[in-house]
FIDREN-429535 format. One record per residue (C-alpha): residue number from 0; residue in three letters; x, y, z. Coordinates in nm, 2 decimals, padded with zeros to 4 digits, always signed. Layout:
residues N
LUMNU resi resn   east  north     up
LUMNU  NUM  ALA      X      Y      Z
...
END
This chain:
residues 264
LUMNU resi resn   east  north     up
LUMNU    0  MET +27.57 -05.21 +02.72
LUMNU    1  LEU +27.74 -05.05 +03.02
LUMNU    2  LEU +28.09 -05.08 +02.86
LUMNU    3  GLN +27.95 -04.93 +02.54
LUMNU    4  ARG +27.82 -04.63 +02.74
LUMNU    5  LEU +28.15 -04.60 +02.93
LUMNU    6  TYR +28.37 -04.62 +02.62
LUMNU    7  PRO +28.16 -04.49 +02.33
LUMNU    8  ASP +28.47 -04.37 +02.14
LUMNU    9  ILE +28.60 -04.73 +02.14
LUMNU   10  PHE +28.28 -04.94 +02.10
LUMNU   11  HIS +28.17 -04.75 +01.79
LUMNU   12  LYS +28.24 -05.02 +01.53
LUMNU   13  GLU +27.99 -05.28 +01.41
LUMNU   14  ASP +28.25 -05.56 +01.40
LUMNU   15  SER +28.12 -05.83 +01.64
LUMNU   16  LYS +28.46 -05.99 +01.67
LUMNU   17  THR +28.61 -05.66 +01.78
LUMNU   18  HIS +28.33 -05.61 +02.03
LUMNU   19  VAL +28.40 -05.96 +02.19
LUMNU   20  PHE +28.77 -05.88 +02.21
LUMNU   21  LEU +28.71 -05.54 +02.37
LUMNU   22  GLU +28.46 -05.66 +02.61
LUMNU   23  GLY +28.70 -05.93 +02.73
LUMNU   24  PHE +28.97 -05.67 +02.78
LUMNU   25  PHE +28.76 -05.42 +02.97
LUMNU   26  ARG +28.58 -05.68 +03.18
LUMNU   27  LYS +28.91 -05.79 +03.33
LUMNU   28  GLY +28.90 -05.70 +03.70
LUMNU   29  LEU +28.56 -05.54 +03.66
LUMNU   30  SER +28.43 -05.69 +03.98
LUMNU   31  HIS +28.74 -05.62 +04.19
LUMNU   32  VAL +28.59 -05.30 +04.34
LUMNU   33  ASP +28.76 -05.34 +04.67
LUMNU   34  SER +29.11 -05.30 +04.52
LUMNU   35  PRO +29.28 -04.96 +04.60
LUMNU   36  ALA +29.39 -04.95 +04.24
LUMNU   37  TYR +29.05 -05.04 +04.09
LUMNU   38  SER +28.99 -04.71 +03.90
LUMNU   39  HIS +29.32 -04.72 +03.71
LUMNU   40  MET +29.39 -05.09 +03.66
LUMNU   41  ILE +29.29 -05.09 +03.29
LUMNU   42  ARG +29.53 -04.81 +03.22
LUMNU   43  TRP +29.82 -04.97 +03.41
LUMNU   44  GLU +29.75 -05.31 +03.24
LUMNU   45  ASN +29.78 -05.13 +02.91
LUMNU   46  ALA +30.11 -04.98 +03.01
LUMNU   47  ASN +30.24 -05.32 +03.13
LUMNU   48  PHE +30.22 -05.45 +02.78
LUMNU   49  ILE +30.55 -05.28 +02.70
LUMNU   50  LYS +30.71 -05.54 +02.93
LUMNU   51  THR +30.66 -05.80 +02.67
LUMNU   52  PHE +30.92 -05.62 +02.46
LUMNU   53  PHE +31.19 -05.62 +02.73
LUMNU   54  SER +31.51 -05.82 +02.66
LUMNU   55  ASN +31.56 -06.13 +02.86
LUMNU   56  GLU +31.84 -05.97 +03.06
LUMNU   57  PHE +31.64 -05.66 +03.14
LUMNU   58  GLN +31.34 -05.88 +03.25
LUMNU   59  GLU +31.57 -06.06 +03.49
LUMNU   60  THR +31.68 -05.73 +03.64
LUMNU   61  THR +31.34 -05.56 +03.67
LUMNU   62  GLY +31.17 -05.88 +03.79
LUMNU   63  LYS +31.35 -05.83 +04.13
LUMNU   64  VAL +31.18 -05.49 +04.18
LUMNU   65  ASP +30.83 -05.46 +04.32
LUMNU   66  GLY +30.57 -05.37 +04.07
LUMNU   67  PHE +30.44 -05.02 +04.03
LUMNU   68  VAL +30.09 -05.10 +04.16
LUMNU   69  ASP +30.23 -05.25 +04.48
LUMNU   70  ARG +30.46 -04.95 +04.54
LUMNU   71  PHE +30.18 -04.70 +04.47
LUMNU   72  ILE +29.94 -04.88 +04.71
LUMNU   73  SER +30.21 -04.87 +04.98
LUMNU   74  THR +30.22 -04.48 +04.96
LUMNU   75  LEU +29.84 -04.43 +05.00
LUMNU   76  PRO +29.71 -04.25 +05.31
LUMNU   77  GLU +29.57 -04.47 +05.58
LUMNU   78  GLU +29.22 -04.33 +05.54
LUMNU   79  TYR +29.22 -04.39 +05.16
LUMNU   80  MET +28.98 -04.69 +05.16
LUMNU   81  LYS +28.74 -04.49 +05.38
LUMNU   82  TRP +28.68 -04.24 +05.10
LUMNU   83  ASP +28.41 -04.28 +04.84
LUMNU   84  PRO +28.52 -04.45 +04.52
LUMNU   85  LEU +28.51 -04.13 +04.32
LUMNU   86  SER +28.74 -03.95 +04.56
LUMNU   87  ARG +28.98 -04.24 +04.56
LUMNU   88  ALA +29.00 -04.23 +04.18
LUMNU   89  GLN +29.05 -03.86 +04.18
LUMNU   90  TYR +29.33 -03.88 +04.43
LUMNU   91  THR +29.50 -04.14 +04.22
LUMNU   92  GLU +29.46 -03.93 +03.91
LUMNU   93  ILE +29.58 -03.61 +04.07
LUMNU   94  SER +29.88 -03.76 +04.25
LUMNU   95  ILE +30.04 -03.95 +03.97
LUMNU   96  PHE +29.90 -03.80 +03.65
LUMNU   97  LEU +29.80 -03.44 +03.68
LUMNU   98  SER +30.12 -03.26 +03.80
LUMNU   99  ASN +30.37 -03.52 +03.70
LUMNU  100  TYR +30.26 -03.57 +03.35
LUMNU  101  LEU +29.96 -03.37 +03.22
LUMNU  102  LEU +30.06 -03.03 +03.34
LUMNU  103  SER +30.43 -03.09 +03.29
LUMNU  104  SER +30.46 -03.28 +02.96
LUMNU  105  GLN +30.15 -03.15 +02.79
LUMNU  106  GLY +30.13 -02.81 +02.96
LUMNU  107  ASP +30.41 -02.62 +03.11
LUMNU  108  ARG +30.70 -02.76 +02.91
LUMNU  109  VAL +30.53 -02.71 +02.58
LUMNU  110  ALA +30.41 -02.36 +02.67
LUMNU  111  MET +30.73 -02.23 +02.83
LUMNU  112  ALA +30.93 -02.36 +02.53
LUMNU  113  HIS +30.75 -02.08 +02.34
LUMNU  114  SER +30.77 -01.83 +02.63
LUMNU  115  VAL +30.40 -01.87 +02.72
LUMNU  116  GLU +30.29 -01.92 +03.08
LUMNU  117  GLY +29.96 -02.09 +03.12
LUMNU  118  ARG +29.69 -01.97 +03.35
LUMNU  119  VAL +29.46 -02.25 +03.46
LUMNU  120  PRO +29.17 -02.11 +03.67
LUMNU  121  PHE +29.03 -02.45 +03.76
LUMNU  122  LEU +29.36 -02.53 +03.93
LUMNU  123  ASP +29.34 -02.24 +04.17
LUMNU  124  TYR +29.38 -02.40 +04.51
LUMNU  125  ARG +29.05 -02.25 +04.64
LUMNU  126  VAL +28.86 -02.40 +04.35
LUMNU  127  VAL +29.03 -02.73 +04.40
LUMNU  128  GLU +28.96 -02.73 +04.78
LUMNU  129  PHE +28.59 -02.64 +04.71
LUMNU  130  ALA +28.56 -02.91 +04.44
LUMNU  131  CYS +28.70 -03.18 +04.67
LUMNU  132  ARG +28.43 -03.09 +04.93
LUMNU  133  VAL +28.15 -03.12 +04.68
LUMNU  134  PRO +27.95 -03.44 +04.73
LUMNU  135  PRO +28.03 -03.72 +04.48
LUMNU  136  ARG +27.68 -03.71 +04.32
LUMNU  137  PHE +27.73 -03.36 +04.21
LUMNU  138  ARG +28.08 -03.43 +04.06
LUMNU  139  LEU +27.96 -03.74 +03.87
LUMNU  140  ASN +27.59 -03.80 +03.84
LUMNU  141  GLY +27.55 -04.14 +03.70
LUMNU  142  LEU +27.76 -04.13 +03.38
LUMNU  143  ARG +27.73 -03.75 +03.35
LUMNU  144  ASP +28.07 -03.60 +03.42
LUMNU  145  LYS +28.13 -03.24 +03.53
LUMNU  146  PHE +27.77 -03.24 +03.65
LUMNU  147  ILE +27.78 -02.94 +03.88
LUMNU  148  LEU +27.99 -02.74 +03.63
LUMNU  149  ARG +27.74 -02.82 +03.35
LUMNU  150  LYS +27.46 -02.70 +03.58
LUMNU  151  ALA +27.64 -02.38 +03.68
LUMNU  152  ALA +27.72 -02.29 +03.32
LUMNU  153  HIS +27.40 -02.40 +03.14
LUMNU  154  ASN +27.28 -02.04 +03.09
LUMNU  155  LEU +27.62 -01.92 +02.97
LUMNU  156  ILE +27.71 -02.16 +02.69
LUMNU  157  PRO +27.51 -02.33 +02.41
LUMNU  158  PRO +27.30 -02.64 +02.50
LUMNU  159  GLU +27.49 -02.86 +02.26
LUMNU  160  LEU +27.81 -02.79 +02.45
LUMNU  161  VAL +27.64 -02.85 +02.79
LUMNU  162  LYS +27.52 -03.19 +02.67
LUMNU  163  ARG +27.83 -03.28 +02.47
LUMNU  164  PRO +28.00 -03.60 +02.61
LUMNU  165  LYS +28.37 -03.60 +02.68
LUMNU  166  GLN +28.58 -03.69 +02.38
LUMNU  167  PRO +28.94 -03.81 +02.42
LUMNU  168  TYR +29.19 -03.66 +02.18
LUMNU  169  ARG +29.42 -03.92 +02.03
LUMNU  170  ALA +29.75 -03.86 +01.86
LUMNU  171  PRO +29.84 -04.06 +01.55
LUMNU  172  ILE +30.15 -04.20 +01.74
LUMNU  173  SER +30.29 -04.46 +01.50
LUMNU  174  ARG +30.23 -04.25 +01.19
LUMNU  175  CYS +30.42 -03.96 +01.34
LUMNU  176  PHE +30.74 -04.18 +01.37
LUMNU  177  LEU +30.71 -04.44 +01.10
LUMNU  178  GLY +30.52 -04.50 +00.78
LUMNU  179  GLU +30.51 -04.19 +00.55
LUMNU  180  CYS +30.72 -03.98 +00.80
LUMNU  181  ASN +30.99 -04.25 +00.84
LUMNU  182  HIS +31.24 -04.03 +01.03
LUMNU  183  ASP +31.60 -04.14 +01.00
LUMNU  184  TYR +31.67 -04.09 +01.37
LUMNU  185  VAL +31.38 -04.33 +01.46
LUMNU  186  GLN +31.51 -04.59 +01.22
LUMNU  187  GLU +31.85 -04.56 +01.39
LUMNU  188  LEU +31.71 -04.58 +01.74
LUMNU  189  LEU +31.50 -04.89 +01.65
LUMNU  190  SER +31.78 -05.06 +01.46
LUMNU  191  ASP +31.91 -05.40 +01.58
LUMNU  192  ALA +32.25 -05.26 +01.67
LUMNU  193  ALA +32.10 -04.97 +01.88
LUMNU  194  LEU +31.85 -05.20 +02.06
LUMNU  195  ARG +32.12 -05.45 +02.15
LUMNU  196  GLN +32.36 -05.18 +02.26
LUMNU  197  ALA +32.11 -05.02 +02.50
LUMNU  198  GLY +31.99 -05.36 +02.62
LUMNU  199  TYR +31.64 -05.27 +02.73
LUMNU  200  PHE +31.44 -05.43 +02.45
LUMNU  201  HIS +31.43 -05.75 +02.25
LUMNU  202  SER +31.54 -05.65 +01.90
LUMNU  203  GLY +31.34 -05.93 +01.73
LUMNU  204  LYS +31.01 -05.84 +01.91
LUMNU  205  VAL +31.06 -05.47 +01.83
LUMNU  206  ALA +31.13 -05.55 +01.47
LUMNU  207  LYS +30.79 -05.73 +01.44
LUMNU  208  LEU +30.62 -05.43 +01.60
LUMNU  209  VAL +30.78 -05.19 +01.36
LUMNU  210  GLU +30.69 -05.41 +01.06
LUMNU  211  LYS +30.33 -05.42 +01.17
LUMNU  212  CYS +30.34 -05.04 +01.22
LUMNU  213  CYS +30.47 -04.98 +00.87
LUMNU  214  LYS +30.18 -05.18 +00.72
LUMNU  215  GLN +29.88 -04.96 +00.62
LUMNU  216  GLN +30.05 -04.66 +00.78
LUMNU  217  GLY +30.01 -04.78 +01.14
LUMNU  218  TYR +29.63 -04.83 +01.12
LUMNU  219  LEU +29.67 -05.20 +01.23
LUMNU  220  LEU +29.82 -05.11 +01.56
LUMNU  221  SER +29.61 -05.12 +01.88
LUMNU  222  GLU +29.62 -04.84 +02.14
LUMNU  223  ARG +29.85 -05.04 +02.37
LUMNU  224  GLU +30.08 -05.12 +02.07
LUMNU  225  ASN +30.10 -04.75 +02.00
LUMNU  226  MET +30.18 -04.68 +02.36
LUMNU  227  ALA +30.45 -04.95 +02.35
LUMNU  228  LEU +30.60 -04.80 +02.04
LUMNU  229  VAL +30.63 -04.45 +02.18
LUMNU  230  GLY +30.77 -04.60 +02.51
LUMNU  231  ILE +31.04 -04.79 +02.32
LUMNU  232  ILE +31.14 -04.48 +02.11
LUMNU  233  SER +31.14 -04.26 +02.42
LUMNU  234  THR +31.36 -04.50 +02.62
LUMNU  235  GLN +31.60 -04.54 +02.33
LUMNU  236  LEU +31.62 -04.17 +02.28
LUMNU  237  LEU +31.68 -04.10 +02.66
LUMNU  238  ASP +31.95 -04.37 +02.66
LUMNU  239  TYR +32.12 -04.22 +02.35
LUMNU  240  LEU +32.11 -03.86 +02.47
LUMNU  241  PHE +32.17 -03.89 +02.84
LUMNU  242  ILE +32.36 -04.22 +02.89
LUMNU  243  ARG +32.55 -04.31 +02.58
LUMNU  244  ASN +32.63 -03.96 +02.46
LUMNU  245  PHE +32.60 -03.74 +02.76
LUMNU  246  PRO +32.91 -03.52 +02.78
LUMNU  247  LEU +33.09 -03.53 +03.11
LUMNU  248  TYR +33.30 -03.21 +03.14
LUMNU  249  PRO +33.59 -03.21 +03.39
LUMNU  250  ILE +33.56 -02.97 +03.68
LUMNU  251  HIS +33.84 -02.72 +03.68
LUMNU  252  GLU +33.89 -02.51 +04.00
LUMNU  253  PRO +33.99 -02.15 +03.93
LUMNU  254  GLU +34.35 -02.06 +04.01
LUMNU  255  ASP +34.28 -01.76 +04.23
LUMNU  256  ILE +34.07 -01.92 +04.51
LUMNU  257  LYS +34.04 -01.73 +04.83
LUMNU  258  LYS +33.95 -01.94 +05.13
LUMNU  259  PHE +33.80 -01.80 +05.45
LUMNU  260  GLY +33.79 -02.00 +05.78
LUMNU  261  ALA +33.87 -02.00 +06.14
LUMNU  262  GLY +34.22 -01.87 +06.22
LUMNU  263  GLU +34.26 -01.70 +05.89
END
């Protein structure tokens, strides 16, 4: 019941087998409340799924590097575990997701590409400093998010908006790249030759993921499979543009250089 209330957008189907699978997935680590990474472990476990597509050679290389979670925990402030759980979760979200990804990839870069500069009043430093001082029970009251904001605005907006639960927006990832769209550049990036040349991913495993994606226009793919697909495409594209085909122009010094120094 708790998981259904926490994730109503996921636990909305009547299929009992699906519920059992989802409950098993979301219950993983549910009792590890003392972990500094507790609030974000589900998300990071999802992201780790892409490692199953790594080539054997790349797995050997990355296996010698400390995992992201361990590296992140090593950067936390000394007083981190003395904070309340909500503040710890918010710090984690702000430090690794807000500025590095959300505001950059989904905000500034998209807007500035069209000469639009966003104005985000809730990110004014005075608002942020005030919000961080608000007691946790006013930030999150039970399962009611944005509690103090809803209370402050209840006379300004319609009741149905005040009471409306948060709804995540999801992009049809696989169908944007494969299926009906079937872009030529994606087929080339995910080809056996391109995958072997880059060396990051196992071509056979990627081929099975692509095959599954092409069935029923990608509706068979889970959320983490969609995440893995876009991660593979992005990595292949970065390798193609900035490693394999990045032009290195020679540096030519101008002929008429004037140098100034001691004794001249």
